[in-house]
Each structure stands twice: as structure tokens, then as C-alpha cells.
C-alpha positions as CSV (number, residue, x, y, z in Angstrom):
1,M,0.0,0.0,0.0
2,A,1.3,3.4,-0.9
3,D,2.2,5.9,1.8
4,N,0.8,8.9,0.0
5,H,-2.2,9.2,-2.3
6,S,-2.5,12.0,-4.9
7,F,-4.5,13.4,-7.8
8,D,-4.1,16.2,-10.3
9,V,-6.6,19.0,-10.8
10,V,-6.8,20.0,-14.5
11,S,-9.1,21.8,-16.8
12,E,-9.3,20.3,-20.2
13,I,-12.0,19.0,-22.6
14,N,-12.2,16.0,-24.9
15,Q,-11.0,17.4,-28.2
16,V,-12.6,14.6,-30.3
17,E,-16.1,15.2,-28.7
18,M,-15.7,19.0,-29.1
19,H,-14.9,18.5,-32.8
20,N,-18.0,16.2,-33.1
21,A,-20.2,18.8,-31.4
22,V,-19.0,21.6,-33.7
23,T,-19.5,19.4,-36.7
24,Q,-23.1,18.6,-35.6
25,A,-23.8,22.3,-34.9
26,Q,-22.4,23.2,-38.3
27,H,-24.7,20.7,-40.0
28,E,-27.7,21.9,-38.1
29,C,-26.9,25.5,-39.1
30,A,-26.7,24.4,-42.7
31,V,-30.1,22.5,-42.8
32,R,-32.3,24.5,-40.3
33,Y,-35.1,26.3,-42.0
34,D,-34.6,29.6,-40.1
35,F,-30.9,29.6,-41.1
36,K,-31.6,29.1,-44.8
37,G,-30.0,31.8,-46.9
38,T,-28.2,33.5,-43.9
39,K,-24.6,33.9,-42.9
40,A,-25.0,31.7,-39.8
41,A,-21.8,29.6,-39.6
42,I,-19.3,28.2,-37.1
43,E,-15.6,27.9,-37.9
44,Y,-13.4,25.8,-35.6
45,N,-9.6,26.4,-35.3
46,K,-8.5,23.3,-33.4
47,K,-4.9,24.4,-33.0
48,D,-5.7,27.7,-31.3
49,E,-9.0,26.3,-29.7
50,V,-11.0,29.2,-31.1
51,L,-14.5,29.2,-32.6
52,T,-15.5,32.0,-34.9
53,I,-19.3,32.3,-35.0
54,T,-20.9,34.4,-37.8
55,A,-24.5,35.4,-38.1
56,D,-26.8,38.1,-39.7
57,H,-27.6,39.8,-36.4
58,K,-27.1,39.4,-32.6
59,G,-30.3,37.4,-32.1
60,Q,-29.3,34.8,-34.7
61,L,-25.7,34.7,-33.2
62,E,-27.2,33.8,-29.8
63,T,-29.3,31.1,-31.5
64,V,-26.2,29.6,-33.2
65,I,-24.3,29.6,-29.9
66,Q,-27.3,27.9,-28.2
67,V,-27.2,25.2,-30.9
68,L,-23.5,24.7,-30.2
69,K,-24.1,24.5,-26.5
70,E,-26.8,21.9,-26.9
71,K,-24.6,19.7,-29.1
72,M,-21.7,20.1,-26.6
73,A,-24.0,19.0,-23.7
74,K,-25.3,16.0,-25.6
75,R,-21.7,14.9,-26.2
76,G,-20.6,15.4,-22.6
77,V,-18.4,18.4,-23.2
78,A,-18.6,21.0,-20.5
79,V,-20.5,24.1,-21.8
80,N,-18.8,26.4,-19.3
81,A,-15.5,25.8,-21.0
82,L,-16.6,28.4,-23.6
83,V,-15.2,31.8,-23.0
84,R,-17.2,34.3,-25.1
85,G,-15.5,37.3,-26.7
86,D,-16.9,40.6,-27.9
87,V,-19.5,40.8,-30.7
88,E,-18.0,42.7,-33.6
89,E,-19.4,44.0,-36.9
90,A,-18.3,41.9,-39.9
91,S,-18.7,42.5,-43.6
92,H,-22.0,42.6,-45.4
93,D,-24.1,43.6,-42.4
94,S,-23.3,40.5,-40.3
95,V,-21.8,40.1,-36.8
96,R,-19.0,37.8,-35.6
97,E,-17.9,36.6,-32.2
98,K,-14.7,34.7,-31.3
99,V,-15.3,32.1,-28.6
100,T,-12.2,30.5,-27.0
101,I,-12.2,27.1,-25.4
102,H,-10.7,27.2,-21.9
103,S,-8.0,24.7,-21.2
104,G,-5.4,24.6,-18.4
105,I,-5.5,26.3,-15.0
106,D,-4.3,29.9,-14.9
107,T,-1.5,30.7,-12.5
108,D,-3.8,33.0,-10.4
109,D,-6.5,30.4,-10.2
110,A,-3.9,27.7,-9.3
111,R,-2.8,29.9,-6.4
112,K,-6.4,30.4,-5.3
113,I,-6.9,26.6,-5.4
114,V,-3.8,26.0,-3.3
115,K,-4.9,28.7,-0.8
116,D,-8.4,27.2,-0.6
117,V,-7.0,23.8,0.1
118,K,-4.7,25.1,2.8
119,Q,-7.6,26.9,4.5
120,M,-9.5,23.6,4.8
121,K,-7.2,22.7,7.7
122,I,-6.8,19.1,6.7
123,K,-3.5,17.3,6.2
124,V,-3.0,17.6,2.4
125,Q,-0.3,19.2,0.3
126,A,-1.0,21.2,-2.8
127,Q,1.5,22.2,-5.4
128,I,1.3,24.0,-8.7
129,M,2.8,22.0,-11.7
130,D,2.5,24.0,-15.0
131,D,-1.2,24.2,-15.8
132,K,-2.4,21.7,-13.2
133,V,-2.4,21.4,-9.4
134,R,-1.3,18.2,-7.6
135,I,-2.9,17.4,-4.3
136,T,-1.2,14.8,-2.0
137,A,-2.3,13.3,1.3
138,K,-1.9,10.2,3.4
139,K,-5.7,9.5,3.6
140,I,-7.9,9.0,0.6
141,D,-10.8,10.5,2.6
142,D,-8.9,13.8,2.8
143,L,-8.5,13.8,-1.0
144,Q,-12.2,13.1,-1.4
145,A,-12.9,16.1,0.9
146,V,-10.7,18.3,-1.3
147,I,-12.5,17.1,-4.4
148,A,-15.9,17.9,-2.9
149,H,-14.7,21.3,-1.8
150,L,-13.3,22.2,-5.2
151,K,-16.4,21.0,-7.0
152,E,-18.4,23.4,-4.8
153,N,-16.1,26.4,-4.6
154,G,-13.7,26.1,-7.5
155,P,-13.3,28.4,-10.5
156,R,-16.2,28.9,-12.9
157,Y,-14.6,26.8,-15.7
158,P,-14.8,23.0,-15.5
159,L,-12.3,21.1,-13.4
160,Q,-11.3,17.4,-13.8
161,F,-9.6,15.2,-11.2
162,V,-7.2,12.8,-12.8
163,N,-4.3,10.5,-12.0
164,F,-5.8,9.4,-8.7
165,T,-3.3,7.1,-7.0
């Protein structure tokens, strides 16, 4: 039996499922009656993890984003991983919005997580490792308490708990 148990706190999404959700949303935008003859479209840059959503007006833009969110939810991709940008005017009287997909834990948020864990007053160690936080303890119950606390009080973007040993 190991002396110490640990897990990593990360923030990432399943890239394959995200691609499938975007593809389904693009297909729905292409065939939906209320989008026929409009500029409603979704472009996905996988490398930069950026979605460019184009529509005729802001109302239609919101509808396209709602379609994307529905497809993401059906495929098990966290909807709150989307970070919306500013709506900007595009060519030919259309609007565009760049939506980024959040991945990794920011340094400031990692510090907040470590601080929150230390304030819990249980015997665990937390350390920042690049874009993840490693939590170590002697008791598995302590680690489960930390997971429950972070699910309740963590940042607004999705967190996953991986490499549980």
C-alpha cells in the first residue's frame, strides 16, 4: 500500500467530442429552416482552440451559440469551457464573435486553489505544476474532501480530477 495518495486538478476538454459537437452544430446551421440563406456559420480552429461564429444579427448569433451548447452538452463536453468574446461587426451587415475554449488552469486560479486547500485545515499538500495542481495526502478520505470542496467552490470553468493514486 502506498504511503501517499494523490491526484491532479486539471481543466481540459475532450477534443474529439468537441470536434464532433462543432460538426453537428455546423450541420444543423446548414439545414435548419430559419438559417436558410443566412450567414449563420461556425468555424473551428483546433490548433488555437478558437471558434468563430458568424450570423446576420445578434439574435441569430445567440441562437447559433445555443445550438452549439446543446450539441456540446449531448456529447458530454462542459459548456462552461466556452469563453465568449466581444460581438463585432463583420462584412455585409453581419456580426461575428470569437469564442475560445478554456484549457489549463491559470496561475492565479492555481494559487487560489492551493490557498483554498490550505484553508481547509486538513493534512494535504497542494503544489502547482505548470497548468495543473497536484494534491497529495496520506488518507484517501482527505483527498475526497478536497475534491468535494473544489467542485463546490472552484473556478467557474470545468475542473477534472485525474491520475488518482
